[in-house]
C-alpha positions as MATLAB code, in Angstrom:
seq = 'MRRRISYPLVALGMIASSLAVPSPAQAHGYVSNPPSRQALCAAGTVRDCGPIQFEPQSVEAPKGSQRCDGGVAQWSVLSDESRNWPARNVGNSVTFTWVMTARHRTADWQYFIDGTRIATFDGGNAQPDATVSHTIDLGRFPGRQRLLAVWNIGDTPMAFYNCVDLNVGGGGAVPTTRPTTAPPTTAPPVTPTTAPPAAPTTAPPVAGPPPPVAGDSWAAGVSYRTGDVVTYQGKRFQCRQGHTSINSWEPSIFTLALWLPL';
ca = [
      16.959   52.261   12.319;
      19.484   49.643   11.843;
      18.712   47.749   14.575;
      14.856   47.849   13.750;
      15.330   46.397   10.548;
      17.919   43.400   11.268;
      15.671   42.151   13.736;
      12.786   40.997   10.870;
      15.738   40.083    8.498;
      17.480   37.967   11.237;
      13.589   36.329   12.186;
      13.351   35.901    8.366;
      16.335   33.343    8.199;
      15.515   32.072   11.179;
      12.454   30.624    8.925;
      13.818   30.228    5.965;
      16.216   27.961    7.791;
      13.398   26.121    9.335;
      11.965   25.276    6.009;
      14.995   23.624    4.955;
      14.748   20.637    6.917;
      13.713   18.041    5.165;
      10.125   16.434    6.811;
      10.390   12.342    6.314;
       6.761   11.859    5.878;
       6.441   14.277    2.571;
       9.236   12.361    0.945;
       8.422   10.004   -1.396;
       6.817    7.535   -3.100;
       6.634    2.853   -2.418;
       4.212    0.275   -3.908;
       1.650   -0.213   -1.668;
      -0.934   -3.034   -4.071;
       0.411   -5.640   -3.804;
       2.180   -4.778   -0.607;
       5.602   -4.180   -1.424;
       8.472   -5.259    1.323;
       7.851   -1.938    2.981;
       4.446   -1.409    3.148;
       4.140   -4.947    5.116;
       6.329   -3.464    7.424;
       4.373   -0.496    7.354;
       1.091   -2.159    8.003;
       2.398   -4.088   11.372;
       2.237   -7.271    8.995;
       6.256   -7.581    9.395;
       7.423   -6.580   12.538;
      10.638   -5.217   13.878;
      11.597   -3.721   10.904;
      13.477   -0.812   11.818;
      12.481    3.103   10.996;
      11.184    2.222    7.330;
       8.149    1.417    9.279;
       7.063    4.811    9.747;
       8.629    6.129    6.578;
       8.550    3.155    3.566;
       8.226    5.821    0.871;
      11.694    6.842    1.625;
      13.907    3.779   -0.052;
      16.121    6.471   -2.213;
      19.439    5.462   -3.604;
      21.149    6.349   -7.037;
      19.677    4.738  -10.157;
      21.506    1.386  -11.215;
      21.035   -0.866   -7.975;
      19.248   -3.970   -7.927;
      18.731   -4.264   -4.147;
      15.629   -3.929   -1.887;
      17.110   -1.641    0.046;
      18.668    0.678   -2.901;
      22.178   -0.191   -1.193;
      21.140    1.554    1.427;
      22.316    0.260    5.067;
      19.566    1.880    6.914;
      16.926   -0.132    4.519;
      18.641   -3.052    4.668;
      16.486   -5.129    6.760;
      14.354   -5.157    2.778;
      17.159   -7.319    1.663;
      17.229   -9.865    4.547;
      15.553  -13.034    2.997;
      15.611  -14.859    6.543;
      12.688  -12.447    7.570;
      10.250  -14.927    5.452;
       8.321  -12.319    3.575;
       4.700  -13.149    3.115;
       3.736  -13.749   -1.002;
       0.838  -12.515   -2.430;
      -1.065  -14.555   -4.408;
      -1.867  -13.323   -7.890;
      -3.036  -14.289  -11.716;
      -0.803  -13.713  -14.299;
      -1.751  -10.374  -15.054;
      -0.847   -7.897  -12.299;
      -1.612   -4.563  -11.603;
       1.255   -2.351   -9.713;
       0.016    0.645   -7.688;
       2.389    3.444   -6.342;
       1.388    6.052   -3.699;
       3.187    9.187   -4.713;
       4.089   11.247   -1.084;
       5.849   13.690   -2.814;
       5.668   13.463   -6.893;
       9.015   14.195   -8.595;
       9.551   13.861  -12.207;
       9.865   11.009  -13.371;
      11.688    9.588  -16.413;
      10.160    5.785  -15.890;
       9.294    3.025  -13.570;
      10.868   -0.210  -14.560;
      10.486   -4.079  -13.171;
      13.002   -6.457  -12.758;
      12.685  -10.785  -11.908;
      15.704  -11.822  -11.153;
      18.011   -8.973  -12.478;
      16.031   -9.217  -15.634;
      13.896   -6.205  -16.637;
      10.625   -7.271  -17.632;
       8.385   -3.894  -17.933;
       9.174   -0.433  -18.428;
       6.947    2.644  -18.375;
       7.717    5.793  -19.652;
       7.352    8.674  -17.671;
       7.598   11.048  -19.639;
       9.627   13.745  -17.428;
       6.371   14.764  -15.873;
       4.678   15.397  -12.875;
       2.640   11.738  -11.771;
      -0.582   12.004  -10.654;
      -0.495   11.050   -6.868;
      -1.328    7.467   -7.199;
       0.447    5.501  -10.208;
      -0.855    1.958  -11.355;
       0.502   -0.330  -14.076;
      -0.310   -3.669  -14.913;
       2.426   -6.316  -16.341;
       1.645  -10.070  -17.799;
       4.303  -12.057  -15.324;
       2.849  -15.527  -17.221;
       6.466  -16.099  -17.899;
       7.443  -15.790  -14.122;
       5.242  -18.718  -12.436;
       5.316  -19.892   -8.361;
       7.088  -17.734   -6.188;
       8.920  -14.498   -7.077;
      10.699  -11.619   -6.102;
       9.659   -8.658   -8.319;
      11.873   -5.575   -8.036;
       9.896   -2.200   -8.888;
      11.952    0.948   -9.598;
      10.623    4.878   -9.719;
      13.596    6.485  -11.753;
      13.784   10.589  -10.817;
      13.365   11.884  -13.982;
      15.578   15.293  -12.787;
      17.967   14.086  -10.224;
      20.166   10.981  -10.171;
      18.253    9.149   -7.435;
      16.013    6.195   -7.913;
      13.042    4.302   -5.084;
      12.965    0.915   -4.617;
      10.261   -2.084   -3.934;
      10.975   -5.153   -3.481;
       6.996   -7.331   -3.578;
       7.114  -10.939   -3.074;
       4.585  -12.800   -4.953;
       3.104  -16.398   -5.821;
       2.578  -15.895   -9.367;
      -0.600  -18.253  -10.687;
      -1.360  -18.697   -7.355;
      -4.835  -17.456   -7.150;
      -6.733  -14.405   -7.120;
     -10.182  -16.198   -8.769;
     -12.693  -17.741   -6.275;
     -13.006  -21.110   -7.237;
     -16.336  -22.654   -8.698;
     -17.705  -26.054   -6.741;
     -20.144  -27.981   -8.307;
     -23.796  -28.586   -6.270;
     -23.814  -31.183   -3.913;
     -27.813  -31.113   -3.797;
     -28.791  -35.145   -4.667;
     -32.203  -35.525   -7.359;
     -35.201  -35.693   -5.181;
     -36.482  -39.786   -4.577;
     -39.757  -40.883   -3.885;
     -40.273  -41.970   -0.404;
     -43.156  -43.763    1.230;
     -45.913  -41.747    2.787;
     -45.361  -41.043    6.049;
     -48.325  -41.222    8.676;
     -48.697  -37.673   10.042;
     -48.135  -37.687   13.735;
     -48.236  -34.973   16.341;
     -45.042  -33.892   17.582;
     -43.341  -31.267   19.714;
     -42.692  -28.286   18.144;
     -38.692  -28.266   17.278;
     -36.245  -25.968   19.266;
     -35.059  -22.954   16.941;
     -31.863  -24.007   15.183;
     -30.694  -20.551   13.827;
     -27.536  -19.453   15.674;
     -27.257  -16.083   16.594;
     -24.604  -13.920   14.589;
     -21.452  -13.847   15.193;
     -20.024  -10.005   15.184;
     -16.676   -9.364   13.795;
     -14.658   -5.641   13.131;
     -16.688   -3.051   12.112;
     -16.022   -1.528    8.872;
     -14.489    2.239    8.826;
     -17.860    4.249    8.804;
     -18.409    7.159    6.851;
     -17.983   10.160    8.925;
     -16.168    7.728   11.893;
     -12.983   10.031   13.011;
      -9.763    9.017   11.493;
      -7.358    6.251   13.612;
      -3.972    4.681   13.155;
      -4.132    0.500   12.357;
      -7.517    1.018   10.301;
      -7.797   -0.454    6.803;
      -9.651    1.813    4.789;
     -10.939    1.273    1.878;
     -11.630    3.814   -1.426;
     -13.993    5.670   -0.909;
     -14.247    5.748    2.759;
     -15.002    9.292    4.563;
     -13.433   10.132    7.967;
     -12.907   13.145    9.958;
     -10.228   14.430   11.031;
      -9.591   17.629   12.900;
     -12.857   18.887   12.291;
     -12.239   18.417    8.837;
     -13.391   15.352    6.311;
     -11.547   13.290    3.968;
     -12.712   10.600    1.141;
      -9.915    7.864    1.144;
      -8.197    7.722   -2.382;
      -5.896    4.936   -2.204;
      -6.839    1.024   -0.148;
      -4.423    1.336    2.621;
      -3.903    0.496    6.663;
      -3.347    3.634    8.318;
      -0.126    4.459   10.546;
       0.990    7.294   12.461;
       2.294   10.005   10.552;
      -0.176    9.174    7.743;
      -2.553   11.443    8.934;
      -5.015   12.798    5.979;
      -3.639   15.638    6.839;
      -0.412   15.158    5.571;
      -0.969   12.530    2.898;
      -3.699   14.978    1.243;
      -4.215   14.075   -2.122;
      -1.517   10.997   -1.810;
      -4.351    8.595    0.191;
      -7.161   11.448    1.518;
      -8.925   14.252   -0.579;
     -10.496   17.003    0.982;
     -14.569   17.431    1.033;
];
């Protein structure tokens, strides 16, 4: 009898130990818009970033760092200023959107420029939504800026670090143009003559890459917009947060963070 009982217990222990192995795809959160440096790596906008391109949500380190990599050597590419990180043109008021792949209890979110804290948002030690947005006035910091966004966890001594490169006051609004049509002038009468019909001058439209279509199968490397619908493994999902997809970000993994099952 003892031998019969011992086997299920051993098997149960093996299952429990396998469940305890952490999965990088389930941790933890990053700034997706304007794109943080790790988001640029994940989208392939900046290449040769190392492992961060596969898990942009994982820049976790003890609280108190002022570095883009949180002081963790594994993510040191994020603090490499020789990369010429592209800066997003923004106005004075900027909304930052986080994607939470593991929704830890939150102490607060803090934003810094050159070591100066410019905004804090209280998390109330509560579990956040799958996406969280904060709007900040950056009018005091015109020009090229490197903003550090920090997500301080409420029930651990850890935080998540994101650097976002911005050109504050660099645009966002579409400029208006003056009309170029000149006022009509009086022309002398023209004697009608018979002439051959003119050849059509309309050129055929140039086809561009088609946007995602509702019902298309999910694929990596596609820029999905909020509201797009895809199919994956026979199920339908609707995009909750605009992003460029990569392998390991499949809808079944990022359910509720990026995709809503239908």
